[in-house]
N, C-alpha and C positions, 0 to 999 in steps of 0.2 A: 647367113654366115656359117652356121653349123653344118648345113647341107653341103655347102661348097668345101668346107674343111674336110668333111667325111669323104667327099668325092676325091679329094687329093690324097687323103690317107689310103683310099682304095687303090688309086693309081700308083702311088709310091710303093705300097706293099706288093702290088702286082709286079712292078719292076724288080723289087728286091727278090722275090721268089723266082721270077723268070730267069734272072741272072744267077741267083744262088743255087737253085735246084738244077739250073742249066749246066753249071760247071761240074756238079756231081755227076750228072748224066754223061757229060763229055768225058770225064775222067774214068768212069766206072763201067759204062755199058760197052758191049762188044762192038768191034769194027768202027769205032769213032777214030778220028785223027788224033784225039787227045787221050785215048785210053792209056791208063797207067801213069798219068802225069803226076799223081801223088798228092799228099796232104798239104804241102806248101802251096801248090797251085789252088787247091780248094779254099784254104783259109784266106789267101790273098784275094781271090775272086769274090768271096763272100764280103770282105771288107769293101771292095769296089762296088759290089751290088748295093750295099747300104749307102755308100756315097751317092750313087746315081739316084736312089730313091729319095734321099735327103735333098739333093739339089732340085728335084722335081717338086716335092711336096713341102719342103721347108718354108718357103716364103708365104704359103697360104695356111697350112695346118700345123706347122711346127715339126712335121715329119716324125711323129712317134714311131709309126710302122710296127708297133709292138704293144699289145694290151698291158704287158707288165710295165712298160715305160709310162703309159697313160696312168696306170694305177699309182705308180711310184710318185709321179709328179703331182697327182691329186692329193696324196697323203702329205707331200711336202708343201702343199699350199700353192703350187705353181700351175695348177690346171683345174678347170671347173669339174666338180664331181658329176654334174648332170651330163657332161660330155663324154664320160669314160665309156659307158656302154655303147653309145653310137659310134665312137671311134673304134672300139673293139670289133663291132659288127662289120664296119667298113674294112678293117684290117683283115678279118677272116675271109670276107668275100674276095678281096684283092689277092690274098694268098692262094685261095682255092683256084681262082682263074689263072694265076701265074703257073700253078702246078699243072693244070690242064693244058696250057699252052706248051709247056716243056714236053709233055707226053706227045702232043701232036707233032712237034718238031722232031723229036727223037723216036717216033713210033717204030721205024724200021730197025732201030738199034735195040729197042725193047724186045721186039720180036726175035732178034738175033741173040739175045741174052737168055740162057736157060735157067740161071740161078734166081729164084724168087727173092732172096734176101738182097741181092744187088739191085733188083728193080725197086723194092720197097725203100732201099737206102737213098734212092734218088729223091723220094718224096719227103721222108721224115727221118728222124734220128733213131739210133739204136745203140745200146751200150756195148763197148768192147768186151767187158766182163759183166755179166748180169748180176747185180747186187742192188736191190732197190734202194737201200739206205745210202750207200756210197754214190749211186747214180743220182739220187735225189740231192745229196750234198753238193755234188758237182754242179748241178743246175742252179741250186740256190746261190752258191758262191759266185759262179760265173755271172749271174744276173745281178747279184748284189754289187759286184764290181762295175758292171755296165752302167747301172743306174746311178751309183755313187759318183762315178766319173762324169756322167752327163750333168749331174747337179754341180760338180766342181767346175765344169767348163763354163758355167754361167755365173760364177762368183766374180767379185770385183777385180781380183788380181789377175784373172784370166781373160777379161774382156777388153782391156785397152788395145790400141792399135798394134802394140808389140806382143800382145798375148795370144795364146793358141786359140782362145775362144773366138777371136775375130775371123779365124779361117773357116768357120762354119762346119762343113761336113768333113774336113780333113782330120780333125782330132778323133771324131767318131769312127772314121775309116780305120785309123791306126789302132784304136781301141779294140774294134771287132777283130782285126788281124791278131792282135796280141792275145786276146782271150782265146781265140781259136788255136793258136800255136802253143800257148802255155797250158791251158786248162781243158781244151776241147777234145783231146784225144781219148778221154774216158767215155763220153756219151755222144760225141758229135756236136756238142754245145748248141742246143736249141736256143736257150736263153730268150725265148719268145714263144708264147703259146700259139699265136697265129701261124708262125713259121712251121710249127710241127703239126698241130691238129688239123688245120685246113688242108694242107697237102695230103695228110693221112686219109682224110675223108675223100679227097680226089682219088687216091689210090684205091679206096674201097669201092667207089662207084664206077670207075673207068673200066672199059672192056680190055684190060691188059692181058695179053696172052700168057697163060700159066703163071699168074702173078702170086699165088699163094695168099696167105692171110695178111692182115694189116697190123698185127701185133697190138691189139687193143689192151692186152694185159699190161703193157709198158706205157701206154699212151698218157696216163695220168701224170707221170713224172715230169715230162716236158711242159706240162701245164701248171701243176701245183708248185714245182720248184721255182720257176721264174716269178710267179706271183708272190711267193714267200720272200724270195731274194730281193725283189723290187721293194716290197714293203719294209724290209729290214734296212735297205739302203736309204729309203726316204726318212726313216727314223734317225739313222746315223747322220743324214744330211741336215736334219733340223738341229741336231746337237752341234754339228761341226761348222756349218756355214752361216 
């Protein structure tokens, strides 16, 4: 059961990053048909990317697709602690593979893009204004909201046939879009350690033409922030629900 669940977490996270990093590549890299489409397209597509991953993995693994979600649910007593690290490993592998696939699909456009920061931005997040404390706060609050709402979706009032919880992936899709549009413009809203760290590792190892550095100085913020935010959300959920 654990192995099968981890496999579906891997596949679901692969789909999440394939579509999520894919829309960033399409909007930002040179000579694509979607170049310059903008932030609204990116935030909407990330929401749909989560939806697709949830539809694939949800019936088998619960579709966490995010180590912070796995941690938060474990703290809230809704997930087995022994499964947190295996899930996180599967999510990291899936995210890494998804990022590699985006590179292979968009390789010609990576080659046609001279700006290293644009290339890096396809793989991982970066702050609009670099201030580690406000950047960290942004990731904490965004993930706190994500996990708190996920916990709320499963409460009694939201699970009847007329409740949003019965619609499965749809509330999470809307939630991801809302977080991105409202709070994501400061850091690019990783709100998921696997979404940022694994593709950043892919950027580091892939033979991308004139890629520049992988910005490891910033890389801890999209990991620590979501883990802290998820933990706080779980504690709030215990008190609230």
